C-alpha positions, 0 to 999 in steps of 0.5 A: 595594675589592679592593686595600684589602680585600686589604691589610687581611685580609693584615695581620690573617691573619698572626702578625706583624700580630697581634703587632705590634697587640698590642705596640703596645697593651701598649707604649702601656699601659706608657707610659701607666699604668705607667712614670714620668710616666704619666697617674696622676701628674699627677692630671688627667682628661686624656689629654695623655700619651698623645697626646705618646708615641703619635706616636712609636710611629706613627713605628715602627709605620707603616713596619713596616706600610707597608714591603711595600705596594710594596716586596714587590710590586717584589721578587716581581716582582708589580708588573707584574700590579698595573699591568695590572688594569683599575683605575687607578694612583690607585685601586691606590695609594689602595686600599693606602693606605686598607688600611693606614689601616684597620689603624691605625684598628682598631689604635687602637680598644682605646685607647678603653679608656684614655678610659673608665678615666680617666673612671672613675678621676677623681674631682673633675675632669671629662674634656673630651671635645671635647678628646679628640675632637680629640686623636683626630681629630689623630692619625688625620690624623696617622696617614693622613699618616705612611702616605702618607709611608711609602708613597711610600718603599715605591715607591722600593725593592724592599728592604723593610728599606730602605723601612723605614728610609727611611720612619722617617727621613722620618717623623721629619724631617717630624715634628719633624726641621725644628724641629732646623734652627733651630740650623743656620740663623742667618737665620730667614727663615721659621718652620721650625716651620710645615713640621713635622707636630708643630706642626699636630698639637698645634694641631688636638689642642686641641679646636678644629678649625682650618680652616688646619690641615686645609688644611695636611694636605690639601695635604701629602697631595694632594702626597704622593699626587700623587708616589706616582701619578707614581713608580708609573706611571714606576716 
C-alpha cells in the first residue's frame, strides 16, 4: 500500500503529471469531437471513434508514466533501498504497477463526460450501455497490460529516456506489430493476429465478456509479472 500511494501521489504532486493528464484529456477531446472523422460525423450513438484512437494515446502516455518506476531508482541508486524494505519483490513491483494503473484510472474518469455528452446529443437512437461498459473494461485491461510491458522495460535500464523508447516500441509490437509479420512470413502456420493485443481488445469491447479473452490477458500479465520479479531480484 505504501508503494502504491507513493507512486500515485508523486505523479499528481508534480506539474508534469497534472500537465500530462490535461494534455491527454484535451487531445482525446480534439480527436473525438473536433477533428475530421469525429463522433458527430457518423451520426450514430456509439463511442467507436474514441475507443479506436485511445489505445494509441496510451501507447505514448503509459511509457511516459512508467519510464521512471525503476529506471529512476537505478539512476538515483536507490533501488538497493527498495530491496532491503521489509516487503517482498512481488509486493514492490505490484505496488508500482497498481500505482501507475490508478493514475490511468483517474485520468480516464473525465472521459465519462463524452458518454454523457453523446447521450444528450443523440436524437432518435439509443446508446448501448452494455457495449460502452465492455469498451471501458477492455480499455482498462489493455492499460494494465501496457503498464506491465512498460514496467518490465523500465527494469532493464537506468536511463528513463531509454526506458521510454523501449516501452513505446514493445507496446506497439504487442499492440499490432505482430500483425505486420504476415507480409514477411510466407507460410501461415498459425494466426499471428491471436498474439496481438489489438484483436483481443476489440473482441472484448463488443459488449460480450468472453472467458477466452480474459484468460489470454491473464496469462500475458502473469508472464510479464513473473519476468518483472525475476529481473528485479537478479538485476
